[in-house]
VMD Tcl script that draws the C-alpha trace (Angstrom):
set ca {
  {14.39 5.69 34.17}
  {14.86 2.23 35.66}
  {15.84 -0.93 33.82}
  {12.26 -2.27 33.81}
  {10.94 0.79 32.00}
  {13.75 0.56 29.45}
  {12.73 -3.03 28.74}
  {9.10 -1.98 28.28}
  {9.98 0.85 25.86}
  {12.35 -1.45 23.98}
  {9.60 -4.06 23.68}
  {7.09 -1.51 22.38}
  {9.67 -0.21 19.90}
  {10.26 -3.70 18.53}
  {6.52 -4.31 18.18}
  {6.01 -1.07 16.23}
  {9.05 -1.83 14.11}
  {7.68 -5.27 13.24}
  {4.28 -3.86 12.34}
  {5.83 -1.14 10.20}
  {8.05 -3.55 8.28}
  {5.43 -6.25 7.89}
  {4.08 -6.16 4.30}
  {0.37 -5.73 3.64}
  {-1.69 -8.89 3.58}
  {-2.39 -10.00 0.02}
  {-5.95 -10.46 -1.10}
  {-7.06 -14.13 -1.25}
  {-8.62 -13.32 -4.62}
  {-5.12 -13.30 -6.12}
  {-5.11 -17.09 -5.76}
  {-8.27 -17.47 -7.83}
  {-8.05 -18.55 -11.46}
  {-8.93 -16.07 -14.15}
  {-11.75 -16.73 -16.61}
  {-13.17 -14.19 -19.06}
  {-16.59 -15.82 -18.86}
  {-16.64 -15.22 -15.10}
  {-15.56 -11.56 -15.15}
  {-18.76 -10.15 -13.56}
  {-18.33 -12.33 -10.46}
  {-14.61 -11.58 -10.29}
  {-15.25 -7.83 -10.47}
  {-17.79 -8.02 -7.64}
  {-15.31 -9.87 -5.45}
  {-12.60 -7.30 -6.11}
  {-14.99 -4.41 -5.43}
  {-15.77 -5.83 -2.00}
  {-12.20 -6.71 -1.04}
  {-10.28 -3.74 0.36}
  {-7.08 -5.81 0.44}
  {-7.00 -5.96 -3.36}
  {-4.57 -3.12 -4.02}
  {-5.26 -0.31 -6.51}
  {-2.04 -1.07 -8.39}
  {-3.26 -4.60 -9.08}
  {-6.69 -3.33 -10.15}
  {-5.07 -0.95 -12.65}
  {-2.83 -3.70 -14.01}
  {-5.71 -6.16 -14.29}
  {-7.80 -3.56 -16.10}
  {-5.12 -3.19 -18.78}
  {-4.61 -6.95 -18.99}
  {-8.32 -7.60 -19.62}
  {-8.26 -5.30 -22.66}
  {-4.84 -6.43 -23.87}
  {-5.71 -10.11 -24.05}
  {-9.42 -9.87 -24.94}
  {-8.74 -11.32 -28.41}
  {-6.64 -14.18 -27.02}
  {-8.50 -15.24 -23.86}
  {-7.00 -18.73 -23.79}
  {-3.63 -17.20 -22.96}
  {-5.04 -16.10 -19.59}
  {-7.88 -18.46 -18.75}
  {-6.93 -20.94 -16.05}
  {-4.04 -18.90 -14.64}
  {-4.24 -17.32 -11.21}
  {-4.57 -13.57 -10.91}
  {-1.24 -13.53 -9.10}
  {0.49 -15.26 -12.03}
  {-1.09 -12.91 -14.58}
  {-0.36 -9.72 -12.64}
  {3.21 -10.77 -11.74}
  {4.00 -11.49 -15.40}
  {2.57 -8.14 -16.48}
  {4.61 -6.32 -13.82}
  {7.80 -7.94 -15.10}
  {6.91 -7.05 -18.71}
  {6.26 -3.42 -17.76}
  {9.49 -3.31 -15.78}
  {11.49 -4.54 -18.78}
  {9.76 -1.99 -21.02}
  {10.61 0.78 -18.56}
  {14.26 -0.30 -18.43}
  {14.40 -0.29 -22.24}
  {12.88 3.19 -22.27}
  {15.43 4.38 -19.69}
  {18.34 3.01 -21.75}
  {16.96 4.63 -24.90}
  {16.68 8.00 -23.13}
  {20.22 7.71 -21.77}
  {21.66 6.83 -25.19}
  {19.85 9.62 -27.00}
  {20.74 12.19 -24.36}
  {24.44 11.41 -24.76}
  {24.69 12.07 -28.49}
  {22.99 14.19 -31.12}
  {22.58 12.72 -34.61}
  {22.10 14.70 -37.83}
  {21.57 13.27 -41.33}
  {23.69 15.09 -43.93}
  {22.69 13.37 -47.18}
  {23.52 10.46 -49.44}
  {25.64 9.61 -52.49}
  {25.54 6.85 -55.08}
  {28.90 5.46 -56.19}
  {29.57 3.10 -59.09}
  {33.21 2.02 -59.11}
  {34.91 -1.10 -60.49}
  {31.56 -2.68 -61.35}
  {30.47 -2.32 -57.71}
  {27.64 -0.05 -56.73}
  {27.31 1.53 -53.30}
  {24.96 3.88 -51.52}
  {26.78 6.13 -49.09}
  {25.03 7.71 -46.13}
  {26.59 10.84 -44.64}
  {25.77 11.97 -41.10}
  {27.16 13.87 -38.13}
  {27.22 12.93 -34.47}
  {27.76 15.34 -31.59}
  {28.96 14.10 -28.21}
  {26.58 15.87 -25.83}
  {27.81 14.04 -22.73}
  {30.34 15.34 -20.25}
  {32.75 12.51 -21.05}
  {34.71 11.51 -24.14}
  {33.19 8.66 -26.12}
  {35.27 5.71 -27.30}
  {32.80 3.78 -29.50}
  {29.21 3.92 -30.73}
  {26.94 1.32 -32.29}
  {23.49 1.86 -33.73}
  {21.01 1.36 -36.53}
  {20.35 3.88 -39.29}
  {17.09 3.43 -41.22}
  {15.26 4.95 -44.16}
  {11.56 4.94 -43.28}
  {8.48 6.10 -45.18}
  {5.73 8.20 -43.66}
  {3.58 5.06 -43.99}
  {5.93 3.55 -41.37}
  {7.59 1.15 -43.83}
  {11.29 0.55 -43.17}
  {12.96 0.36 -46.57}
  {16.59 -0.03 -45.56}
  {18.40 -0.45 -42.24}
  {22.15 0.01 -41.98}
  {24.17 -1.10 -38.93}
  {26.62 1.58 -37.82}
  {29.79 1.01 -35.81}
  {32.07 3.89 -34.88}
  {35.38 3.09 -33.23}
  {36.75 6.59 -32.89}
  {37.16 8.97 -29.99}
  {34.54 11.69 -29.83}
  {35.56 14.51 -27.53}
  {32.92 15.89 -25.22}
  {30.93 18.70 -26.85}
  {32.39 18.24 -30.33}
  {30.66 17.20 -33.57}
  {32.12 14.70 -36.07}
  {31.12 13.77 -39.62}
  {30.92 10.17 -40.79}
  {30.05 8.12 -43.87}
  {28.70 4.59 -44.01}
  {28.22 2.67 -47.25}
  {26.40 -0.51 -48.23}
  {26.15 -2.51 -51.51}
  {23.39 -1.22 -53.79}
  {21.73 -3.90 -55.94}
  {19.70 -3.03 -59.03}
  {17.65 -6.23 -58.72}
  {16.42 -5.26 -55.25}
  {12.94 -3.74 -55.51}
  {13.22 -1.97 -52.16}
  {16.56 -0.47 -53.21}
  {14.97 0.81 -56.42}
  {12.18 2.39 -54.41}
  {14.67 3.96 -52.01}
  {16.80 5.36 -54.83}
  {13.74 6.92 -56.45}
  {12.59 8.50 -53.19}
  {16.07 9.85 -52.51}
  {16.58 11.23 -56.01}
  {13.22 13.00 -56.01}
  {13.76 14.24 -52.46}
  {10.40 12.80 -51.55}
  {8.76 14.27 -48.43}
  {7.45 10.75 -47.76}
  {10.89 9.54 -46.72}
  {12.75 10.27 -43.51}
  {15.73 8.87 -41.61}
  {15.74 7.25 -38.21}
  {18.79 6.89 -35.98}
  {18.68 4.40 -33.13}
  {21.84 4.13 -30.98}
  {22.18 0.74 -29.30}
  {25.50 1.07 -27.46}
  {27.85 3.79 -26.27}
  {31.22 3.15 -24.64}
  {32.92 6.03 -22.89}
  {36.65 6.55 -22.65}
  {36.62 5.68 -18.95}
  {35.21 2.22 -19.76}
  {31.61 2.88 -18.72}
  {28.88 1.74 -21.12}
  {25.22 2.32 -21.90}
  {23.75 -0.52 -23.94}
  {20.78 -2.79 -24.47}
  {21.11 -6.33 -23.09}
  {19.38 -7.43 -26.30}
  {20.25 -4.87 -29.00}
  {17.23 -3.40 -30.75}
  {17.23 -4.20 -34.45}
  {14.94 -3.55 -37.34}
}
mol new
graphics top color blue
foreach p $ca { graphics top sphere $p radius 0.5 }
foreach p [lrange $ca 0 end-1] q [lrange $ca 1 end] { graphics top cylinder $p $q radius 0.2 }
display resetview
């Protein structure tokens, strides 16, 4: 193969490479401003524009329903602005879901019961629980939120939990966390009654927010989830 042919093949290769790496043309409709009152015309335009990608159609479909009661929050913005914002929101939600899965896969929580203590004119409710390190690495510290919740989805009490103790991989450890119990607190009275009667309408919820492993690695929310 002579030098001229090499140059031709090299040129063709570069052309194909450029075409392959060149992103798809965006639909010009993305630059149009959204208006709920003009949805029929907008839908017709999208139907007839093959450049308007399916992903954007799916996102826009959800957006239309999501903001139907607050149309002013969308009207006047371009489709590109609306779709880009929704993509970022969904991405953040997915990251939060990933972190939650990683945290919950690393440890196993089990509620053991509660106690009421009245000592030196101070009253406390003590929550007892166990945590198993299900990861392959030792854990150095854990933070999370423990909540008493009714079956009607009412959070009665949330207790922040911080554990600064080594948890060996595969082992289970028991812990106790207490908080001041006030008789003049209506929610506390309700909680005490539900606990004492062992009401089936009450359950516990454990939400880890941060895990630090002994090697220094961490899994945590950038903005800790609180109740």
